[in-house]
N, CA, C and O atoms as a Tripos MOL2 file, in Angstrom:
@<TRIPOS>MOLECULE
protein
  292   291    73     0     0
PROTEIN
NO_CHARGES

@<TRIPOS>ATOM
      1 N           0.8340   -1.1800    0.0000 N.3       1 MET1
      2 CA          0.0000    0.0000    0.0000 C.3       1 MET1
      3 C           0.8850    1.2520    0.0000 C.2       1 MET1
      4 O           1.8610    1.3360    0.7450 O.2       1 MET1
      5 N           0.5330    2.1980   -0.8300 N.am      2 ALA2
      6 CA          1.3020    3.4390   -0.9240 C.3       2 ALA2
      7 C           1.1070    4.2890    0.3260 C.2       2 ALA2
      8 O           0.0350    4.2920    0.9310 O.2       2 ALA2
      9 N           2.1480    5.0010    0.6970 N.am      3 THR3
     10 CA          2.0870    5.9220    1.8290 C.3       3 THR3
     11 C           2.1070    7.3450    1.2950 C.2       3 THR3
     12 O           3.1280    7.7800    0.7610 O.2       3 THR3
     13 N           1.0090    8.0840    1.4220 N.am      4 PRO4
     14 CA          0.9880    9.4580    0.9230 C.3       4 PRO4
     15 C           2.0630   10.3140    1.6040 C.2       4 PRO4
     16 O           2.3060   10.1890    2.8040 O.2       4 PRO4
     17 N           2.6910   11.1730    0.8250 N.am      5 MET5
     18 CA          3.7210   12.0630    1.3500 C.3       5 MET5
     19 C           3.0890   13.4080    1.6850 C.2       5 MET5
     20 O           2.3470   13.9740    0.8820 O.2       5 MET5
     21 N           3.3850   13.9060    2.8590 N.am      6 THR6
     22 CA          2.8740   15.2180    3.2600 C.3       6 THR6
     23 C           3.6690   16.3130    2.5490 C.2       6 THR6
     24 O           4.7850   16.0680    2.0890 O.2       6 THR6
     25 N           3.1070   17.5090    2.4570 N.am      7 PRO7
     26 CA          3.8650   18.6140    1.8790 C.3       7 PRO7
     27 C           5.1860   18.8620    2.6210 C.2       7 PRO7
     28 O           6.1930   19.2120    2.0050 O.2       7 PRO7
     29 N           5.1730   18.6800    3.9320 N.am      8 GLU8
     30 CA          6.3920   18.8950    4.7190 C.3       8 GLU8
     31 C           7.4900   17.8990    4.3360 C.2       8 GLU8
     32 O           8.6540   18.2770    4.2040 O.2       8 GLU8
     33 N           7.1240   16.6420    4.1600 N.am      9 ARG9
     34 CA          8.1090   15.6180    3.7700 C.3       9 ARG9
     35 C           8.5850   15.8600    2.3370 C.2       9 ARG9
     36 O           9.7530   15.6320    2.0250 O.2       9 ARG9
     37 N           7.6940   16.3160    1.4750 N.am     10 PHE10
     38 CA          8.0780   16.6410    0.1030 C.3      10 PHE10
     39 C           9.1020   17.7760    0.1230 C.2      10 PHE10
     40 O          10.0990   17.7310   -0.5970 O.2      10 PHE10
     41 N           8.8560   18.7780    0.9390 N.am     11 GLN11
     42 CA          9.7810   19.9070    1.0800 C.3      11 GLN11
     43 C          11.1320   19.4390    1.6050 C.2      11 GLN11
     44 O          12.1680   19.9490    1.1790 O.2      11 GLN11
     45 N          11.1380   18.4830    2.5170 N.am     12 ASP12
     46 CA         12.3960   17.9570    3.0570 C.3      12 ASP12
     47 C          13.3180   17.4910    1.9420 C.2      12 ASP12
     48 O          14.5290   17.6980    2.0120 O.2      12 ASP12
     49 N          12.7610   16.8690    0.9190 N.am     13 ARG13
     50 CA         13.5940   16.3800   -0.1990 C.3      13 ARG13
     51 C          14.3120   17.5340   -0.8800 C.2      13 ARG13
     52 O          15.4860   17.4210   -1.2310 O.2      13 ARG13
     53 N          13.6070   18.6460   -1.0660 N.am     14 TRP14
     54 CA         14.2060   19.7930   -1.7590 C.3      14 TRP14
     55 C          15.2660   20.4660   -0.9030 C.2      14 TRP14
     56 O          16.2890   20.9200   -1.4160 O.2      14 TRP14
     57 N          15.0250   20.5300    0.3880 N.am     15 GLU15
     58 CA         16.0000   21.1610    1.2730 C.3      15 GLU15
     59 C          17.2840   20.3410    1.3670 C.2      15 GLU15
     60 O          18.3490   20.8920    1.6480 O.2      15 GLU15
     61 N          17.1950   19.0410    1.1370 N.am     16 ALA16
     62 CA         18.3660   18.1700    1.2060 C.3      16 ALA16
     63 C          19.0600   18.0190   -0.1490 C.2      16 ALA16
     64 O          20.0740   17.3290   -0.2470 O.2      16 ALA16
     65 N          18.5270   18.6550   -1.1900 N.am     17 PHE17
     66 CA         19.0780   18.4820   -2.5360 C.3      17 PHE17
     67 C          20.4800   19.0730   -2.6490 C.2      17 PHE17
     68 O          20.7110   20.2350   -2.3140 O.2      17 PHE17
     69 N          21.4100   18.2460   -3.1290 N.am     18 LYS18
     70 CA         22.7950   18.6680   -3.3160 C.3      18 LYS18
     71 C          23.3060   18.3030   -4.7050 C.2      18 LYS18
     72 O          24.4990   18.4310   -4.9810 O.2      18 LYS18
     73 N          22.4140   17.8520   -5.5750 N.am     19 GLY19
     74 CA         22.8280   17.5060   -6.9250 C.3      19 GLY19
     75 C          23.5270   16.1610   -7.0200 C.2      19 GLY19
     76 O          24.2200   15.9010   -8.0040 O.2      19 GLY19
     77 N          23.3630   15.3030   -6.0260 N.am     20 GLU20
     78 CA         23.9700   13.9810   -6.0660 C.3      20 GLU20
     79 C          23.2760   13.1460   -7.1320 C.2      20 GLU20
     80 O          22.1020   13.3750   -7.4220 O.2      20 GLU20
     81 N          23.9820   12.1760   -7.7260 N.am     21 PRO21
     82 CA         23.4170   11.4060   -8.8470 C.3      21 PRO21
     83 C          22.0370   10.8120   -8.5640 C.2      21 PRO21
     84 O          21.1590   10.8880   -9.4240 O.2      21 PRO21
     85 N          21.8210   10.2300   -7.4000 N.am     22 GLN22
     86 CA         20.5210    9.6350   -7.1020 C.3      22 GLN22
     87 C          19.4460   10.7050   -6.9620 C.2      22 GLN22
     88 O          18.2760   10.4460   -7.2460 O.2      22 GLN22
     89 N          19.8280   11.9050   -6.5280 N.am     23 GLN23
     90 CA         18.8710   12.9970   -6.4180 C.3      23 GLN23
     91 C          18.5000   13.5320   -7.7950 C.2      23 GLN23
     92 O          17.3320   13.8010   -8.0740 O.2      23 GLN23
     93 N          19.5000   13.6820   -8.6470 N.am     24 VAL24
     94 CA         19.2490   14.1520  -10.0110 C.3      24 VAL24
     95 C          18.3590   13.1490  -10.7410 C.2      24 VAL24
     96 O          17.4330   13.5360  -11.4540 O.2      24 VAL24
     97 N          18.6400   11.8760  -10.5640 N.am     25 SER25
     98 CA         17.8120   10.8360  -11.1710 C.3      25 SER25
     99 C          16.3690   10.9430  -10.6660 C.2      25 SER25
    100 O          15.4250   10.7850  -11.4400 O.2      25 SER25
    101 N          16.2060   11.2080   -9.3910 N.am     26 GLY26
    102 CA         14.8730   11.3780   -8.8260 C.3      26 GLY26
    103 C          14.1430   12.5710   -9.4170 C.2      26 GLY26
    104 O          12.9400   12.4990   -9.6700 O.2      26 GLY26
    105 N          14.8560   13.6650   -9.6400 N.am     27 ILE27
    106 CA         14.2630   14.8540  -10.2590 C.3      27 ILE27
    107 C          13.7680   14.5190  -11.6620 C.2      27 ILE27
    108 O          12.6610   14.8990  -12.0430 O.2      27 ILE27
    109 N          14.5890   13.8080  -12.4250 N.am     28 TRP28
    110 CA         14.1880   13.4290  -13.7820 C.3      28 TRP28
    111 C          12.9910   12.4840  -13.7570 C.2      28 TRP28
    112 O          12.1180   12.5710  -14.6200 O.2      28 TRP28
    113 N          12.9400   11.5850  -12.7810 N.am     29 GLY29
    114 CA         11.7880   10.7000  -12.6470 C.3      29 GLY29
    115 C          10.5240   11.4740  -12.3040 C.2      29 GLY29
    116 O           9.4550   11.2030  -12.8510 O.2      29 GLY29
    117 N          10.6500   12.4390  -11.3970 N.am     30 LEU30
    118 CA          9.5230   13.2830  -11.0260 C.3      30 LEU30
    119 C           9.0500   14.0860  -12.2340 C.2      30 LEU30
    120 O           7.8500   14.1800  -12.4880 O.2      30 LEU30
    121 N           9.9880   14.6620  -12.9740 N.am     31 TYR31
    122 CA          9.6450   15.4280  -14.1690 C.3      31 TYR31
    123 C           8.8840   14.5550  -15.1670 C.2      31 TYR31
    124 O           7.8640   14.9760  -15.7130 O.2      31 TYR31
    125 N           9.3820   13.3400  -15.4030 N.am     32 SER32
    126 CA          8.7300   12.4260  -16.3430 C.3      32 SER32
    127 C           7.3060   12.0920  -15.9010 C.2      32 SER32
    128 O           6.3870   12.0500  -16.7180 O.2      32 SER32
    129 N           7.1350   11.8560  -14.6080 N.am     33 SER33
    130 CA          5.8030   11.5440  -14.0840 C.3      33 SER33
    131 C           4.8560   12.7270  -14.2650 C.2      33 SER33
    132 O           3.7010   12.5430  -14.6470 O.2      33 SER33
    133 N           5.3300   13.9220  -13.9960 N.am     34 ILE34
    134 CA          4.5030   15.1160  -14.1830 C.3      34 ILE34
    135 C           4.1720   15.2920  -15.6630 C.2      34 ILE34
    136 O           3.0270   15.5770  -16.0120 O.2      34 ILE34
    137 N           5.1670   15.1230  -16.5360 N.am     35 ALA35
    138 CA          4.9720   15.3190  -17.9770 C.3      35 ALA35
    139 C           3.9090   14.3830  -18.5460 C.2      35 ALA35
    140 O           3.2430   14.7280  -19.5220 O.2      35 ALA35
    141 N           3.7410   13.2110  -17.9530 N.am     36 GLU36
    142 CA          2.7500   12.2420  -18.4300 C.3      36 GLU36
    143 C           1.3320   12.5660  -17.9710 C.2      36 GLU36
    144 O           0.3760   11.9890  -18.4870 O.2      36 GLU36
    145 N           1.1790   13.4640  -17.0240 N.am     37 MET37
    146 CA         -0.1350   13.8000  -16.4770 C.3      37 MET37
    147 C          -0.8870   14.7610  -17.3840 C.2      37 MET37
    148 O          -0.2910   15.6160  -18.0390 O.2      37 MET37
    149 N          -2.2120   14.6040  -17.4120 N.am     38 GLU38
    150 CA         -3.0450   15.5530  -18.1310 C.3      38 GLU38
    151 C          -2.9020   16.9160  -17.4660 C.2      38 GLU38
    152 O          -2.9480   17.0110  -16.2390 O.2      38 GLU38
    153 N          -2.7330   17.9550  -18.2450 N.am     39 GLY39
    154 CA         -2.5760   19.3010  -17.7070 C.3      39 GLY39
    155 C          -1.1640   19.6280  -17.2680 C.2      39 GLY39
    156 O          -0.9320   20.6620  -16.6410 O.2      39 GLY39
    157 N          -0.2140   18.7540  -17.5910 N.am     40 SER40
    158 CA          1.1660   18.9740  -17.1440 C.3      40 SER40
    159 C           1.7670   20.2490  -17.7090 C.2      40 SER40
    160 O           2.6860   20.8120  -17.1140 O.2      40 SER40
    161 N           1.2730   20.7110  -18.8370 N.am     41 GLY41
    162 CA          1.7880   21.9490  -19.4130 C.3      41 GLY41
    163 C           1.6360   23.1290  -18.4740 C.2      41 GLY41
    164 O           2.4530   24.0500  -18.4860 O.2      41 GLY41
    165 N           0.5910   23.1030  -17.6610 N.am     42 ASP42
    166 CA          0.3860   24.1830  -16.6970 C.3      42 ASP42
    167 C           1.4370   24.1490  -15.5930 C.2      42 ASP42
    168 O           1.8010   25.1910  -15.0490 O.2      42 ASP42
    169 N           1.9170   22.9710  -15.2670 N.am     43 ILE43
    170 CA          2.9060   22.8120  -14.1990 C.3      43 ILE43
    171 C           4.3220   23.0370  -14.7220 C.2      43 ILE43
    172 O           5.1440   23.6660  -14.0550 O.2      43 ILE43
    173 N           4.6030   22.5180  -15.9240 N.am     44 LEU44
    174 CA          5.9620   22.5670  -16.4530 C.3      44 LEU44
    175 C           6.2420   23.7950  -17.3130 C.2      44 LEU44
    176 O           7.3030   23.8850  -17.9310 O.2      44 LEU44
    177 N           5.3240   24.7220  -17.3600 N.am     45 ASP45
    178 CA          5.5160   25.9620  -18.1130 C.3      45 ASP45
    179 C           6.5230   26.8460  -17.3910 C.2      45 ASP45
    180 O           6.4580   26.9920  -16.1710 O.2      45 ASP45
    181 N           7.4530   27.4370  -18.1360 N.am     46 GLU46
    182 CA          8.4730   28.3180  -17.5350 C.3      46 GLU46
    183 C           7.8630   29.5000  -16.7870 C.2      46 GLU46
    184 O           8.5030   30.0850  -15.9130 O.2      46 GLU46
    185 N           6.6220   29.8510  -17.1340 N.am     47 HIS47
    186 CA          5.9770   31.0010  -16.5020 C.3      47 HIS47
    187 C           4.8290   30.5840  -15.5900 C.2      47 HIS47
    188 O           3.9600   31.3970  -15.2760 O.2      47 HIS47
    189 N           4.8190   29.3170  -15.1600 N.am     48 ALA48
    190 CA          3.8050   28.8530  -14.2150 C.3      48 ALA48
    191 C           3.9350   29.6440  -12.9190 C.2      48 ALA48
    192 O           5.0220   30.0940  -12.5590 O.2      48 ALA48
    193 N           2.8170   29.8070  -12.2270 N.am     49 SER49
    194 CA          2.8340   30.6390  -11.0160 C.3      49 SER49
    195 C           3.8430   30.1420   -9.9860 C.2      49 SER49
    196 O           4.4620   30.9550   -9.2990 O.2      49 SER49
    197 N           4.0240   28.8220   -9.8610 N.am     50 TRP50
    198 CA          4.9660   28.3240   -8.8510 C.3      50 TRP50
    199 C           6.3960   28.6700   -9.2290 C.2      50 TRP50
    200 O           7.2160   28.9310   -8.3480 O.2      50 TRP50
    201 N           6.7220   28.6790  -10.5430 N.am     51 THR51
    202 CA          8.0970   28.9950  -10.9350 C.3      51 THR51
    203 C           8.3810   30.4810  -10.7550 C.2      51 THR51
    204 O           9.4770   30.8710  -10.3520 O.2      51 THR51
    205 N           7.3870   31.3000  -11.0560 N.am     52 CYS52
    206 CA          7.5780   32.7470  -10.8820 C.3      52 CYS52
    207 C           7.7780   33.0830   -9.4100 C.2      52 CYS52
    208 O           8.6160   33.9190   -9.0730 O.2      52 CYS52
    209 N           7.0190   32.4420   -8.5380 N.am     53 GLY53
    210 CA          7.1910   32.6680   -7.1060 C.3      53 GLY53
    211 C           8.5200   32.1460   -6.6040 C.2      53 GLY53
    212 O           9.1510   32.7540   -5.7380 O.2      53 GLY53
    213 N           8.9470   31.0110   -7.1520 N.am     54 TRP54
    214 CA         10.1940   30.3710   -6.7520 C.3      54 TRP54
    215 C          11.3680   31.3120   -6.9840 C.2      54 TRP54
    216 O          12.2520   31.4380   -6.1360 O.2      54 TRP54
    217 N          11.3690   31.9650   -8.1250 N.am     55 TRP55
    218 CA         12.4950   32.8120   -8.5200 C.3      55 TRP55
    219 C          12.2500   34.2890   -8.2440 C.2      55 TRP55
    220 O          13.0420   35.1260   -8.6780 O.2      55 TRP55
    221 N          11.1880   34.6310   -7.5430 N.am     56 SER56
    222 CA         10.8350   36.0420   -7.3710 C.3      56 SER56
    223 C          11.9140   36.8500   -6.6600 C.2      56 SER56
    224 O          11.9890   38.0630   -6.8560 O.2      56 SER56
    225 N          12.7510   36.2190   -5.8430 N.am     57 VAL57
    226 CA         13.7890   36.9620   -5.1410 C.3      57 VAL57
    227 C          15.0780   37.0410   -5.9470 C.2      57 VAL57
    228 O          16.0260   37.7150   -5.5450 O.2      57 VAL57
    229 N          15.1130   36.3630   -7.0690 N.am     58 MET58
    230 CA         16.3060   36.3880   -7.9120 C.3      58 MET58
    231 C          15.9840   37.1050   -9.2200 C.2      58 MET58
    232 O          14.8590   37.0230   -9.7130 O.2      58 MET58
    233 N          16.9470   37.7940   -9.7730 N.am     59 ALA59
    234 CA         16.7370   38.4590  -11.0590 C.3      59 ALA59
    235 C          16.4770   37.4320  -12.1510 C.2      59 ALA59
    236 O          15.5740   37.6090  -12.9680 O.2      59 ALA59
    237 N          17.2610   36.3620  -12.1700 N.am     60 THR60
    238 CA         17.0800   35.2890  -13.1370 C.3      60 THR60
    239 C          17.4230   33.9640  -12.4730 C.2      60 THR60
    240 O          18.2190   33.9260  -11.5340 O.2      60 THR60
    241 N          16.8250   32.8730  -12.9570 N.am     61 PRO61
    242 CA         17.1820   31.5770  -12.3910 C.3      61 PRO61
    243 C          18.6220   31.2130  -12.7260 C.2      61 PRO61
    244 O          19.1650   31.7150  -13.7100 O.2      61 PRO61
    245 N          19.2470   30.3600  -11.9380 N.am     62 PRO62
    246 CA         20.6250   29.9670  -12.2350 C.3      62 PRO62
    247 C          20.7030   29.1950  -13.5430 C.2      62 PRO62
    248 O          19.7290   28.5700  -13.9630 O.2      62 PRO62
    249 N          21.8580   29.2420  -14.1810 N.am     63 ALA63
    250 CA         22.0600   28.5840  -15.4680 C.3      63 ALA63
    251 C          22.4210   27.1170  -15.3080 C.2      63 ALA63
    252 O          22.7340   26.4540  -16.2970 O.2      63 ALA63
    253 N          22.3870   26.6030  -14.1140 N.am     64 ARG64
    254 CA         22.7720   25.2210  -13.8230 C.3      64 ARG64
    255 C          21.8630   24.2410  -14.5570 C.2      64 ARG64
    256 O          20.6390   24.3490  -14.4840 O.2      64 ARG64
    257 N          22.4550   23.3000  -15.2540 N.am     65 ARG65
    258 CA         21.7040   22.2760  -15.9750 C.3      65 ARG65
    259 C          22.0120   20.9190  -15.3750 C.2      65 ARG65
    260 O          23.1680   20.6160  -15.0810 O.2      65 ARG65
    261 N          20.9880   20.1000  -15.1910 N.am     66 LEU66
    262 CA         21.1680   18.7690  -14.6370 C.3      66 LEU66
    263 C          20.7720   17.7360  -15.6900 C.2      66 LEU66
    264 O          19.7670   17.8850  -16.3850 O.2      66 LEU66
    265 N          21.5680   16.7110  -15.7900 N.am     67 THR67
    266 CA         21.2230   15.5880  -16.6520 C.3      67 THR67
    267 C          21.3170   14.3220  -15.8260 C.2      67 THR67
    268 O          22.0980   14.2590  -14.8760 O.2      67 THR67
    269 N          20.5270   13.3060  -16.1740 N.am     68 PRO68
    270 CA         20.5510   12.1070  -15.3370 C.3      68 PRO68
    271 C          21.8860   11.3630  -15.3540 C.2      68 PRO68
    272 O          22.1250   10.5190  -14.4910 O.2      68 PRO68
    273 N          22.7490   11.6580  -16.3090 N.am     69 ARG69
    274 CA         24.0030   10.9180  -16.4200 C.3      69 ARG69
    275 C          25.2320   11.7400  -16.0590 C.2      69 ARG69
    276 O          26.3570   11.2510  -16.1700 O.2      69 ARG69
    277 N          25.0360   12.9650  -15.6350 N.am     70 SER70
    278 CA         26.2150   13.7800  -15.3330 C.3      70 SER70
    279 C          25.9770   14.6070  -14.0780 C.2      70 SER70
    280 O          24.8630   14.6810  -13.5590 O.2      70 SER70
    281 N          27.0250   15.2080  -13.6170 N.am     71 SER71
    282 CA         26.9470   16.1000  -12.4640 C.3      71 SER71
    283 C          26.3910   17.4260  -12.9140 C.2      71 SER71
    284 O          26.4050   17.7340  -14.1060 O.2      71 SER71
    285 N          25.8970   18.2240  -11.9720 N.am     72 PRO72
    286 CA         25.4610   19.5750  -12.3270 C.3      72 PRO72
    287 C          26.6170   20.3530  -12.9360 C.2      72 PRO72
    288 O          27.7720   20.2100  -12.5340 O.2      72 PRO72
    289 N          26.2720   21.1820  -13.9220 N.am     73 SER73
    290 CA         27.3240   21.9900  -14.5560 C.3      73 SER73
    291 C          27.0520   23.4540  -14.3900 C.2      73 SER73
    292 O          27.8320   24.2830  -14.8600 O.2      73 SER73
@<TRIPOS>BOND
     1     1     2 1
     2     2     3 1
     3     3     4 2
     4     3     5 am
     5     5     6 1
     6     6     7 1
     7     7     8 2
     8     7     9 am
     9     9    10 1
    10    10    11 1
    11    11    12 2
    12    11    13 am
    13    13    14 1
    14    14    15 1
    15    15    16 2
    16    15    17 am
    17    17    18 1
    18    18    19 1
    19    19    20 2
    20    19    21 am
    21    21    22 1
    22    22    23 1
    23    23    24 2
    24    23    25 am
    25    25    26 1
    26    26    27 1
    27    27    28 2
    28    27    29 am
    29    29    30 1
    30    30    31 1
    31    31    32 2
    32    31    33 am
    33    33    34 1
    34    34    35 1
    35    35    36 2
    36    35    37 am
    37    37    38 1
    38    38    39 1
    39    39    40 2
    40    39    41 am
    41    41    42 1
    42    42    43 1
    43    43    44 2
    44    43    45 am
    45    45    46 1
    46    46    47 1
    47    47    48 2
    48    47    49 am
    49    49    50 1
    50    50    51 1
    51    51    52 2
    52    51    53 am
    53    53    54 1
    54    54    55 1
    55    55    56 2
    56    55    57 am
    57    57    58 1
    58    58    59 1
    59    59    60 2
    60    59    61 am
    61    61    62 1
    62    62    63 1
    63    63    64 2
    64    63    65 am
    65    65    66 1
    66    66    67 1
    67    67    68 2
    68    67    69 am
    69    69    70 1
    70    70    71 1
    71    71    72 2
    72    71    73 am
    73    73    74 1
    74    74    75 1
    75    75    76 2
    76    75    77 am
    77    77    78 1
    78    78    79 1
    79    79    80 2
    80    79    81 am
    81    81    82 1
    82    82    83 1
    83    83    84 2
    84    83    85 am
    85    85    86 1
    86    86    87 1
    87    87    88 2
    88    87    89 am
    89    89    90 1
    90    90    91 1
    91    91    92 2
    92    91    93 am
    93    93    94 1
    94    94    95 1
    95    95    96 2
    96    95    97 am
    97    97    98 1
    98    98    99 1
    99    99   100 2
   100    99   101 am
   101   101   102 1
   102   102   103 1
   103   103   104 2
   104   103   105 am
   105   105   106 1
   106   106   107 1
   107   107   108 2
   108   107   109 am
   109   109   110 1
   110   110   111 1
   111   111   112 2
   112   111   113 am
   113   113   114 1
   114   114   115 1
   115   115   116 2
   116   115   117 am
   117   117   118 1
   118   118   119 1
   119   119   120 2
   120   119   121 am
   121   121   122 1
   122   122   123 1
   123   123   124 2
   124   123   125 am
   125   125   126 1
   126   126   127 1
   127   127   128 2
   128   127   129 am
   129   129   130 1
   130   130   131 1
   131   131   132 2
   132   131   133 am
   133   133   134 1
   134   134   135 1
   135   135   136 2
   136   135   137 am
   137   137   138 1
   138   138   139 1
   139   139   140 2
   140   139   141 am
   141   141   142 1
   142   142   143 1
   143   143   144 2
   144   143   145 am
   145   145   146 1
   146   146   147 1
   147   147   148 2
   148   147   149 am
   149   149   150 1
   150   150   151 1
   151   151   152 2
   152   151   153 am
   153   153   154 1
   154   154   155 1
   155   155   156 2
   156   155   157 am
   157   157   158 1
   158   158   159 1
   159   159   160 2
   160   159   161 am
   161   161   162 1
   162   162   163 1
   163   163   164 2
   164   163   165 am
   165   165   166 1
   166   166   167 1
   167   167   168 2
   168   167   169 am
   169   169   170 1
   170   170   171 1
   171   171   172 2
   172   171   173 am
   173   173   174 1
   174   174   175 1
   175   175   176 2
   176   175   177 am
   177   177   178 1
   178   178   179 1
   179   179   180 2
   180   179   181 am
   181   181   182 1
   182   182   183 1
   183   183   184 2
   184   183   185 am
   185   185   186 1
   186   186   187 1
   187   187   188 2
   188   187   189 am
   189   189   190 1
   190   190   191 1
   191   191   192 2
   192   191   193 am
   193   193   194 1
   194   194   195 1
   195   195   196 2
   196   195   197 am
   197   197   198 1
   198   198   199 1
   199   199   200 2
   200   199   201 am
   201   201   202 1
   202   202   203 1
   203   203   204 2
   204   203   205 am
   205   205   206 1
   206   206   207 1
   207   207   208 2
   208   207   209 am
   209   209   210 1
   210   210   211 1
   211   211   212 2
   212   211   213 am
   213   213   214 1
   214   214   215 1
   215   215   216 2
   216   215   217 am
   217   217   218 1
   218   218   219 1
   219   219   220 2
   220   219   221 am
   221   221   222 1
   222   222   223 1
   223   223   224 2
   224   223   225 am
   225   225   226 1
   226   226   227 1
   227   227   228 2
   228   227   229 am
   229   229   230 1
   230   230   231 1
   231   231   232 2
   232   231   233 am
   233   233   234 1
   234   234   235 1
   235   235   236 2
   236   235   237 am
   237   237   238 1
   238   238   239 1
   239   239   240 2
   240   239   241 am
   241   241   242 1
   242   242   243 1
   243   243   244 2
   244   243   245 am
   245   245   246 1
   246   246   247 1
   247   247   248 2
   248   247   249 am
   249   249   250 1
   250   250   251 1
   251   251   252 2
   252   251   253 am
   253   253   254 1
   254   254   255 1
   255   255   256 2
   256   255   257 am
   257   257   258 1
   258   258   259 1
   259   259   260 2
   260   259   261 am
   261   261   262 1
   262   262   263 1
   263   263   264 2
   264   263   265 am
   265   265   266 1
   266   266   267 1
   267   267   268 2
   268   267   269 am
   269   269   270 1
   270   270   271 1
   271   271   272 2
   272   271   273 am
   273   273   274 1
   274   274   275 1
   275   275   276 2
   276   275   277 am
   277   277   278 1
   278   278   279 1
   279   279   280 2
   280   279   281 am
   281   281   282 1
   282   282   283 1
   283   283   284 2
   284   283   285 am
   285   285   286 1
   286   286   287 1
   287   287   288 2
   288   287   289 am
   289   289   290 1
   290   290   291 1
   291   291   292 2
@<TRIPOS>SUBSTRUCTURE
     1 MET1         2 RESIDUE 1 A MET
     2 ALA2         6 RESIDUE 1 A ALA
     3 THR3        10 RESIDUE 1 A THR
     4 PRO4        14 RESIDUE 1 A PRO
     5 MET5        18 RESIDUE 1 A MET
     6 THR6        22 RESIDUE 1 A THR
     7 PRO7        26 RESIDUE 1 A PRO
     8 GLU8        30 RESIDUE 1 A GLU
     9 ARG9        34 RESIDUE 1 A ARG
    10 PHE10       38 RESIDUE 1 A PHE
    11 GLN11       42 RESIDUE 1 A GLN
    12 ASP12       46 RESIDUE 1 A ASP
    13 ARG13       50 RESIDUE 1 A ARG
    14 TRP14       54 RESIDUE 1 A TRP
    15 GLU15       58 RESIDUE 1 A GLU
    16 ALA16       62 RESIDUE 1 A ALA
    17 PHE17       66 RESIDUE 1 A PHE
    18 LYS18       70 RESIDUE 1 A LYS
    19 GLY19       74 RESIDUE 1 A GLY
    20 GLU20       78 RESIDUE 1 A GLU
    21 PRO21       82 RESIDUE 1 A PRO
    22 GLN22       86 RESIDUE 1 A GLN
    23 GLN23       90 RESIDUE 1 A GLN
    24 VAL24       94 RESIDUE 1 A VAL
    25 SER25       98 RESIDUE 1 A SER
    26 GLY26      102 RESIDUE 1 A GLY
    27 ILE27      106 RESIDUE 1 A ILE
    28 TRP28      110 RESIDUE 1 A TRP
    29 GLY29      114 RESIDUE 1 A GLY
    30 LEU30      118 RESIDUE 1 A LEU
    31 TYR31      122 RESIDUE 1 A TYR
    32 SER32      126 RESIDUE 1 A SER
    33 SER33      130 RESIDUE 1 A SER
    34 ILE34      134 RESIDUE 1 A ILE
    35 ALA35      138 RESIDUE 1 A ALA
    36 GLU36      142 RESIDUE 1 A GLU
    37 MET37      146 RESIDUE 1 A MET
    38 GLU38      150 RESIDUE 1 A GLU
    39 GLY39      154 RESIDUE 1 A GLY
    40 SER40      158 RESIDUE 1 A SER
    41 GLY41      162 RESIDUE 1 A GLY
    42 ASP42      166 RESIDUE 1 A ASP
    43 ILE43      170 RESIDUE 1 A ILE
    44 LEU44      174 RESIDUE 1 A LEU
    45 ASP45      178 RESIDUE 1 A ASP
    46 GLU46      182 RESIDUE 1 A GLU
    47 HIS47      186 RESIDUE 1 A HIS
    48 ALA48      190 RESIDUE 1 A ALA
    49 SER49      194 RESIDUE 1 A SER
    50 TRP50      198 RESIDUE 1 A TRP
    51 THR51      202 RESIDUE 1 A THR
    52 CYS52      206 RESIDUE 1 A CYS
    53 GLY53      210 RESIDUE 1 A GLY
    54 TRP54      214 RESIDUE 1 A TRP
    55 TRP55      218 RESIDUE 1 A TRP
    56 SER56      222 RESIDUE 1 A SER
    57 VAL57      226 RESIDUE 1 A VAL
    58 MET58      230 RESIDUE 1 A MET
    59 ALA59      234 RESIDUE 1 A ALA
    60 THR60      238 RESIDUE 1 A THR
    61 PRO61      242 RESIDUE 1 A PRO
    62 PRO62      246 RESIDUE 1 A PRO
    63 ALA63      250 RESIDUE 1 A ALA
    64 ARG64      254 RESIDUE 1 A ARG
    65 ARG65      258 RESIDUE 1 A ARG
    66 LEU66      262 RESIDUE 1 A LEU
    67 THR67      266 RESIDUE 1 A THR
    68 PRO68      270 RESIDUE 1 A PRO
    69 ARG69      274 RESIDUE 1 A ARG
    70 SER70      278 RESIDUE 1 A SER
    71 SER71      282 RESIDUE 1 A SER
    72 PRO72      286 RESIDUE 1 A PRO
    73 SER73      290 RESIDUE 1 A SER
């Protein structure tokens, strides 16, 4: 039986993110799962409300790119 994750536990994952290979792989898995959902364009849009709020304190998001097979660059 699946155990639902609370918002607090979900946030814990992001606070612990250091770009380690298993974490990057998890991000790509999460992205893939979201992309397969109906309405995912609203979530994965560069101008979605959550992304604008996320970066509101920064002039621009960092240029860091992650790939499942490499370290952050």
